[in-house]
C-alpha positions as CSV (number, residue, x, y, z in Angstrom):
1,M,-21.0,35.5,-10.4
2,K,-24.8,36.5,-10.1
3,K,-26.9,33.9,-8.4
4,I,-29.8,32.7,-10.5
5,T,-32.9,30.3,-10.6
6,I,-32.2,26.8,-11.7
7,A,-35.5,24.8,-12.6
8,I,-34.5,20.9,-13.4
9,D,-37.7,18.8,-14.4
10,G,-37.5,15.3,-15.9
11,H,-39.0,11.7,-16.1
12,S,-38.7,9.6,-12.7
13,S,-35.4,7.8,-11.8
14,C,-33.7,10.1,-14.3
15,G,-31.4,11.3,-11.6
16,K,-32.7,14.1,-11.4
17,S,-32.6,14.8,-7.4
18,T,-28.7,13.6,-7.9
19,M,-27.5,16.2,-10.1
20,A,-29.3,19.0,-8.8
21,K,-27.7,18.3,-5.1
22,E,-24.4,17.8,-6.7
23,L,-24.9,21.1,-8.5
24,A,-26.0,23.2,-5.9
25,R,-23.6,22.3,-3.6
26,Q,-20.8,23.1,-6.2
27,L,-22.3,26.4,-6.6
28,G,-23.4,26.9,-2.8
29,Y,-26.9,27.0,-3.7
30,I,-29.6,25.9,-1.9
31,Y,-31.7,23.1,-2.7
32,V,-34.8,21.6,-2.6
33,D,-36.0,18.1,-3.7
34,T,-40.0,18.8,-4.4
35,G,-39.9,15.2,-5.2
36,A,-39.3,14.3,-1.8
37,M,-41.9,16.8,-0.7
38,Y,-44.6,15.0,-2.6
39,R,-43.3,11.9,-1.3
40,T,-43.8,12.6,2.0
41,V,-47.2,13.7,1.5
42,T,-47.6,9.8,0.8
43,L,-46.1,8.8,3.1
44,F,-48.8,10.6,5.3
45,V,-51.6,9.1,3.0
46,M,-50.3,5.7,3.7
47,R,-49.9,6.2,7.5
48,N,-53.2,7.5,8.1
49,G,-55.4,4.7,5.8
50,L,-56.3,7.6,3.2
51,F,-56.5,5.3,0.7
52,L,-59.5,3.6,-0.6
53,D,-60.0,0.0,-1.6
54,D,-60.1,1.3,-5.2
55,G,-56.5,2.7,-4.6
56,Q,-57.5,6.2,-4.9
57,V,-57.0,8.9,-2.4
58,N,-60.0,9.6,0.0
59,T,-59.1,13.6,-0.6
60,V,-62.0,14.6,1.3
61,R,-60.4,13.4,4.8
62,L,-56.7,14.3,3.5
63,Q,-58.0,18.1,2.8
64,A,-59.1,17.9,6.3
65,L,-55.7,16.9,7.7
66,M,-53.2,19.0,5.5
67,D,-52.6,21.1,7.7
68,E,-51.1,18.4,10.1
69,V,-48.7,17.4,7.2
70,N,-45.5,19.8,8.0
71,V,-43.0,18.5,5.3
72,S,-39.2,20.6,5.9
73,F,-35.5,19.6,5.1
74,R,-32.4,19.9,7.2
75,Y,-28.9,19.1,6.4
76,N,-27.4,15.3,7.3
77,E,-23.9,16.3,7.9
78,A,-22.7,12.8,7.6
79,S,-24.4,12.8,3.6
80,G,-23.5,16.4,3.1
81,R,-27.4,16.6,1.7
82,P,-30.6,17.4,2.7
83,D,-33.1,15.0,4.2
84,A,-36.8,14.8,4.2
85,Y,-38.4,15.4,7.3
86,L,-42.4,14.7,8.3
87,N,-43.7,16.2,11.2
88,G,-40.4,16.5,13.1
89,E,-39.5,13.0,11.9
90,C,-36.8,12.1,9.4
91,V,-37.9,9.4,6.7
92,E,-35.7,10.1,4.0
93,Q,-34.9,6.7,3.6
94,V,-38.8,5.5,4.1
95,I,-40.0,7.6,1.4
96,R,-37.6,6.2,-1.3
97,S,-39.3,2.9,-0.9
98,I,-41.0,0.9,-3.7
99,E,-44.6,1.1,-2.0
100,V,-44.4,5.3,-2.0
101,S,-43.1,5.0,-5.6
102,N,-46.1,3.0,-6.8
103,N,-48.3,5.9,-5.3
104,V,-46.9,9.1,-5.6
105,S,-48.4,10.1,-8.7
106,K,-51.7,9.7,-7.2
107,V,-51.0,12.2,-4.6
108,A,-48.9,14.5,-6.9
109,A,-51.9,15.2,-9.1
110,I,-54.2,16.2,-6.4
111,P,-54.7,20.0,-7.1
112,F,-54.8,21.1,-3.3
113,V,-51.9,18.9,-2.4
114,R,-49.7,20.5,-5.6
115,E,-50.8,23.8,-4.0
116,A,-49.9,23.8,-0.8
117,M,-46.4,22.4,-2.3
118,V,-46.1,24.8,-5.3
119,E,-46.8,27.8,-2.1
120,Q,-43.9,26.2,-0.2
121,Q,-41.7,26.3,-3.1
122,R,-41.9,29.5,-4.5
123,R,-41.4,30.9,-0.6
124,M,-37.9,29.0,-0.7
125,G,-36.6,30.0,-3.9
126,A,-37.8,33.8,-3.4
127,E,-34.2,35.3,-3.2
128,K,-32.4,33.0,-5.9
129,G,-29.6,31.2,-5.2
130,I,-31.5,27.9,-5.8
131,V,-31.7,24.6,-7.8
132,M,-35.0,22.5,-7.6
133,D,-36.2,19.4,-9.0
134,G,-39.8,18.4,-10.2
135,R,-42.2,17.5,-12.6
136,D,-43.1,21.4,-12.7
137,I,-40.8,23.7,-11.5
138,G,-39.8,25.2,-14.7
139,T,-43.8,25.5,-16.2
140,T,-45.5,26.2,-12.7
141,V,-43.1,26.9,-10.0
142,F,-40.7,29.1,-11.7
143,P,-41.5,29.8,-14.9
144,D,-39.3,32.9,-14.8
145,A,-36.5,30.9,-13.9
146,E,-32.8,31.6,-15.9
147,L,-32.1,28.6,-16.7
148,K,-34.5,25.1,-17.0
149,V,-33.4,21.8,-17.7
150,F,-35.6,18.6,-18.9
151,V,-34.3,15.2,-17.6
152,T,-34.7,12.1,-19.7
153,A,-33.7,8.4,-20.4
154,S,-35.1,5.0,-21.7
155,A,-37.7,3.4,-19.6
156,R,-35.3,0.6,-19.2
157,V,-32.1,2.7,-18.1
158,R,-34.4,4.3,-15.5
159,A,-35.7,1.1,-13.7
160,Q,-32.2,-0.6,-14.0
161,R,-30.7,2.8,-11.8
162,R,-33.8,2.4,-9.4
163,Y,-33.1,-1.5,-8.8
164,D,-29.6,-0.7,-8.1
165,E,-30.1,2.0,-6.0
166,L,-32.5,-0.2,-3.2
167,K,-30.1,-3.2,-3.8
168,E,-27.6,-0.7,-2.8
169,K,-29.3,0.2,0.2
170,G,-30.5,-3.4,1.2
171,M,-34.2,-2.9,0.0
172,P,-36.5,-5.3,-1.5
173,A,-36.5,-4.7,-5.7
174,D,-37.7,-6.9,-8.1
175,F,-36.4,-5.2,-11.8
176,D,-40.0,-5.7,-13.9
177,E,-41.8,-4.4,-11.2
178,I,-39.9,-1.3,-10.8
179,L,-40.1,-1.1,-15.1
180,R,-43.6,-1.0,-14.8
181,N,-43.7,1.4,-12.2
182,V,-41.2,3.9,-14.2
183,E,-43.8,3.4,-17.0
184,E,-46.7,4.1,-15.2
185,R,-45.6,6.9,-13.6
186,D,-44.4,8.6,-16.8
187,Y,-48.1,8.0,-18.2
188,M,-49.6,9.6,-14.8
189,D,-47.4,12.6,-14.6
190,S,-47.5,13.5,-18.4
191,H,-51.5,13.0,-18.3
192,R,-52.9,14.2,-15.0
193,E,-54.9,17.3,-15.1
194,V,-53.1,19.9,-12.9
195,S,-49.1,20.7,-13.8
196,P,-48.7,18.0,-16.0
197,L,-45.1,16.7,-16.8
198,R,-43.9,18.5,-20.4
199,Q,-40.6,20.3,-21.3
200,A,-40.7,24.0,-21.2
201,P,-40.5,25.7,-24.1
202,D,-37.1,27.8,-23.4
203,A,-35.9,24.6,-21.5
204,V,-32.7,22.9,-22.6
205,L,-33.1,19.1,-23.0
206,L,-30.5,16.4,-21.3
207,D,-30.6,12.9,-22.4
208,N,-28.5,11.4,-19.8
209,S,-29.1,7.4,-20.8
210,E,-25.4,6.8,-22.0
211,M,-23.7,9.7,-20.2
212,T,-21.4,9.3,-16.6
213,I,-22.9,11.3,-13.7
214,D,-19.4,13.3,-14.2
215,E,-20.1,13.9,-17.6
216,Q,-23.7,15.3,-16.9
217,N,-22.3,17.7,-14.1
218,A,-20.0,19.1,-16.3
219,W,-22.7,19.6,-19.0
220,L,-24.8,21.5,-16.6
221,M,-22.4,23.5,-15.2
222,A,-21.6,24.9,-18.4
223,K,-24.7,25.5,-19.0
224,V,-25.2,27.3,-15.4
225,R,-22.2,29.1,-16.7
226,D,-23.2,30.0,-20.0
227,V,-26.6,31.8,-18.4
228,Q,-24.4,33.4,-15.5
229,S,-22.5,35.4,-18.4
230,S,-25.0,36.3,-20.2
231,T,-27.0,37.8,-18.2
232,L,-24.2,39.9,-16.5
């Protein structure tokens, strides 16, 4: 089958990364978690004290330090999935914390941060055979992707999923705080000036509020096969 580019966008905590990873595994494609890239930059901002007293980012200082932010992915044989690294350190677990979640939208909205990450993402996908998920993959990073999927679910369903994920990992979790975070991120992601979250006109909508993982995986694979057949 012809290799294609698959762009998966959508709201936070919709399970985009999980479904994208599994789809890439089934197809033998490269998977890139763009959300993890912005989370990793956010961790760099936190560790370097670049949040001001009002909660905003010291953009002047961050821009001066951007050359020191090296985001990469390495395959984890134990999990069968790629882990995110910051300057050679595995940060896959720490970037999933609620503290990073509470701040990532602020960092992701900074134009020079997005420019740097988008440039890296486009290089990664130049040869096709790639599954990439995020907020602006189908609208900004790969507007010519052969398959674009926009994923959503109700805020409460997404908060519950996030809560369950954190508890399973033994991390502290408060449902009400997570729900507020989900709703705040939805607003910030949809209203930022640079590459706001929106469904591309040619993207197919997937509301997985009531779907099992197996059902959504089957749905995705069917869409991939339809596109591959139509491009032969």
